[in-house]
N, C-alpha and C positions, 0 to 999 in steps of 0.2 A: 364308546369307550376312547378316553384319550389318555394319552400321557404327557405329564408335564416333565420339564428339566430345568436344570438349575443355572445354565449358562447358554449363550447363545451356539447352538450347532444346527445342523440340518434339521429340517423340519420332520416330523414323523410322516412317513409315506413318501418315500422315493418313488420317482417313475419306475414302471417295471423293468426298464431296460438298463437303469443303474443300480435296481435293487438286487438282480440277477447276480451279477459279479460279486456284490458283497455277501449275499448269500451264500454263494458255493465257495468264497473263503471261509465262511464259518463251517460249511461243509467240511472241507480239509480239515479245520481244525478239530471237530470232533473225530474225525476218521482217524487223525494220528494218534490223538491222544488216549483214544478208545482202543487202539491197536496197542500201544505202551502198555495201558493199564494190563490187559488181559494176556499180554504173550507170554509171560512167566509160566503159568498153567503147561502152555503148549510145548516150551521146552524144560519141562520141571527135571525130568530124570538126568539128562545131560548136566545141564546148571547145577543140581545138587552132587552130581558125581565130581565136576569140576572144582567146585568148593569144598567138598568133603563134609556135606552136611545131609541129615536127614531131608526125604521130600516134604515131609511136613513141616519143617522150619522153612523151607524156601517158599512154600503155600502161603507163609503169612505175609509175603511181599504184595498179594493182593487185598488182606486184610489190612495192611499198614495202610497202603493208598487209599484204601475205603474210608479208613479212621479220617486222616487229614484231608480228605476230600469232603467229610463232613464237616471239620471245623471250620475249613476254608469258605465253604457254603453260606456257614453263617456269620463268619467274623469279617470275611473281606470288606464288603461293603461300609462295615463300621471302622475299619482301620483306614480305609482309603475312600473318605465320604465325598470329596470333592475332585478326585482324579480322574479325567478323562477315560472313560471305558476302554477305547481304542488303545491307549498308551498301556493300561494296564492287562491287557490282553494281552500286547505285545511281549510286555515284561514276563507275564505268566507263561507264554507259548518258548521263549528263550529258557525258562527257568525248566521246562519240561525237557526241552534238547539238552541241556546240562544233564540232568537226572538220567537221561538214556546214556549218556558219554560216562557218566560215573559208572553205572551199572556194567557197561562193558569192560572199564577198566578196574572193577571191583576185584581185589585180592582176597575176600572174605565176605561171609554173608552180613557182617555188622553194616561195612560201608555200603554193601548193596541195599540193605534195609533203610537206612539212611536216605539213599538216592530215591528210592520209593516213596519215603514221606514228602521228599520235595516234589514229585510228580502227583502226589494225591492233592498237594496246595493248587498246582495248576488246574489239575482235572476239576476241583471242588469249584474255584474261580470261574474257570470258562462257564460251567454250566449255570451257575448263580447268576451271569450276565450274559447268557444266550438268548432268553425271554426279553429283556429290557432291548439288547441291543436290536432283535427282529421287530420288536414293536415300534423302532424308529426307523427302521429301513422300510416298512408296508405298510399300509392302512388297515385298521383295526380289524375291518370284516376278512382280511386275508390272513391273519397272525397264524392259524392254524396250518395254512398250506406253505407259510414261511418258515414254522419249525418242522415241517415235514420234510424240507430242504434240509435244514442242519442237523435233525435226528436222523436223516439218513445216513450221514458220514458214520454213525455208530452202528448201523445196521451192516454196510457194505464193511466196516473194519471186523464184523464179528463173522460176516461169510467170506471175505476175501483177504482182509487185512492179516488177521492172525493165521488163518491157514496159510499165508504165502511166506508170511515170517517163518513159521516153522519150516514149511520147506527150504527155505533159504538157510534156515541154521543146521539143516540136515547135510548140506554141501559146504557151507563156509563157516559154520559153527555160529554159536548163540551169541558171542560177543560180536561178530561183525554185524549180525541181524540187528543189533541195539544201535550201533553205529549207522546203519542204514535210515533205522526209525528216525535217530537223531538229525540226520540230514534234512529228511522231510518234514522235521518240526521246525526246524530254521527256516525252511523253505515257507511254509506257513506264516511265521512272523513276518517275513519279507511280502508275502502276500496280504496279509492284515495291514501293515503299514502303507502299501501302494494302492489298497483298492478300498478298504473300509474307510466311511467318513468319520469324521469326530463324532463321539457318542457322549452325550451328557450324562450323569448319573441321575437317578429319579429322585424326587423329593423323599420319597418314602424309604430310606435307607437307614441304616445304623441299628444298635442293639434294641434302642427305643421302637424303632419301628417294626423291628422283627415282633416284639412282644405286643403290640397294638394290631399288628397282621394277626398273629395267633389269637387275640381277644375280639377280632372282627366275627359277626354274626356266622357261623357254619364253618368257619375257616379249622377250627381245631378239630373238629369232628371229621372232616373231610381228609385232614393229613393223617388221622389217625388210619382212616379207612384206606387211604394209599399206603402206609406202611403196613396193611394187614395184607393186601393184594399183592404188593411186590415181594413180601416178606414168603408169602405163600407159594409164590412162582418159584422164588430161590430156593426154597425149601425142596421143591421138585425137582428144579433145573441141576443144582448142584450135584444131584445124585441120578442123571439122568442115564449116565450110562450101565449103571446096576439095575435101573429100573426097567430099561428097555432088554437087558440080559434076563432078569428074573420074571417079570410081568409079561413081558412079549415074546419071550423065548426066541429075540434077535441075537445071531450070532455073529462073530468078529466079522464078518464080510458085509453085514447088514446093517450093523450099528454106526459106521460111517455114514452110510447113505440116508438112514433117518436122521442125524445130526446136521446134515446138506440139507435135508429136507426143512428141517427147523428154521435153519438160515434163510432158506429159500421164503419161508412162509412169512418169516419176519421182514424182510425185505419188500415183499408186497403188502403186507399189515401196514408198513410204516407209511408208504403212499398212497394206499388206499383210503385207512382211516385218517390220515393227515389230511385228505381232501375233504372228508366229512366232518370233520371236528367241529368248525364254524358253523355248521347248519343243523348239525343232529347230534349236538353235543349231550343232552339229555338222555338219549338213547344209548349212546355209545358207552356213556358212565357205567352203566348196568351191564349191557352187553359186551364189553369186552373183559370185564373182570369174571362174568359168568361162563365166557368162552373160556379163559385161564382154568377156571375150576372146573368146568365141564369136559374138558381135555384130559385132566387129571383123573378125574373119574373112569373115563373110558378106557383110558391105559389100564387101570386097575382091572375092569370088567372084560378086556379084549382078549384075555389069553388064548381062548379058543377060536378067535376069530381075529387074528393079528393085523389084518388090511385095516379093520376099524382103528386099531391103535398107531396104525400108521399115518392114518387121515386124522385122528387126533394130534399128533406130533406136529403136522402140517398148521392146523388151526391155532395149535397154542402157540406155534413160533409166529404166525400171523398177528394173533392178539397182544402178545407181548411186544412184537416189533412196531404196533402203534399205539400203545399205552401212553407213552410218553408225551406224544403230541395231544393225547387227549387230555391229559391231567393239565398239561401246560396251558392248554385253553381254558380250563376250569377255573385254574388260579388266576388269569387274566379277568375271568368275570367276577370271581370274588373279590378280588383286590385290585380293581382298575387303575387307581391312582398310584398304588404301590407295586409295582411289578417286578422290580428290582429285589425288594422284600421278599415277594412272592416267591419267585424263581430259587432265592437261597433257601428257604423253606422247602420248597418241592425237593431241590437237590440233597438237602439235608435229610428228609425224610427216605429218599430213595438209598442214600448212603446207609443208612439205619436199618431199613430193610434188607439192605445186602448181607449186612453183619447178623443181623437177627436170624433173616431166613438161613444161610448157611450154617449157623451155630444150631439153632433149633432144629433143623434138619437133621443135622449129624447126631444129635443126641436122639432124635426120634427112630432114625434107622438103626441105631445102635441097641435103643432098650424095646421098642414096639414093633420094628419090622419096617419094611419100604411101604406095604400095602397101607398099613394106619397111618404110616407118614404121608404118604399121598393123598389120603382121605383128610387128614387135619388141613392139611394145606389148601386142598379144593374148597373146603368150609371157609378158610381164611378170606380167600379169594372172594368167593360170591357173597358173603356177609359184608366185606369191604364194598363191595361194587353197589350194594343195595344201600348201605350208609352215604357212600359218596354221591349216590345221585341224589339222597334225600339233604343233603348238604346244599344242593344248588339252589334250593328253594330258598334260601336266606340270602342269595346273592342281591347285591345291590339292582335297582332297576333303572 
């Protein structure tokens, strides 16, 4: 697998010593962006009280971010087809810092939501370019391990970044917390400028390239499968607290421990599955979604033996923690010469799945109950995994 570029830049595959700092910079970017993206739910009640709006309205801040992230992931490469990706990444990171400052200063929910829309552009743009940037930093056979490092920032943000932000908000207030995240994001922009080499856009970008990518053999089927798997996950995860209470009878003292267990599993899964994705892709395309679906089913059935449910939470976290690595390596095999377009399609699919999974899960919980909703989410994940593996047979040789 090779990557092409449109301008003279560093050749794909830097030395390991040169690639490490650059990948750690991308790790820092994913950490700060994901921390900012998912911080509002952690400070939901206080933020809603200060702005004098219902908690459900504040919850729209995450949906607003996901919506513009979806649009940016699909459109940014077309709007800026020739801009050096390092320069574009710096601009997006600064935009994320501005978004966090605006949130900290927001006098009302309207300005806060506008600021979150800006963050969504930064998030979608960052992830749509992450794959092509990594592919120019390391050799093709190490792409999965490179994305393991980049995606590790997401897992650490979930396990540590958001909880630490919530802890800080308890003592200093949510506005100070967003200022701190803004400062970290600006530091990321500086690190990108100093450490990351120039990154040329790939040839396979633009709306036409996205359409051509979708028409490539197996890609549309694979993307639909990814949406099914991720939507199944979020249909379950969005309502994990009531599920742990109702299905596993976990009390207030146990639920935070289980959520921490999920995060620890995600951290392990990211590095374990990322290290295997290059060599065991075919197996992982089925095994990881089946692990997600199977974990949901065990949680349904483990009411009388809750320790099995606790183990399922750990496995579920591990599977989800590594699935982005697996899917990114999959799209690099399906679209080897158009990885920026492939990255945009993957990010767009993920954001769409977040929106669909949360919405469908909510409707399901309200209408058919938690058990049935978890059952359907498990089915979506398993079927999606089987079809995703089938799509790999259409990859270019």
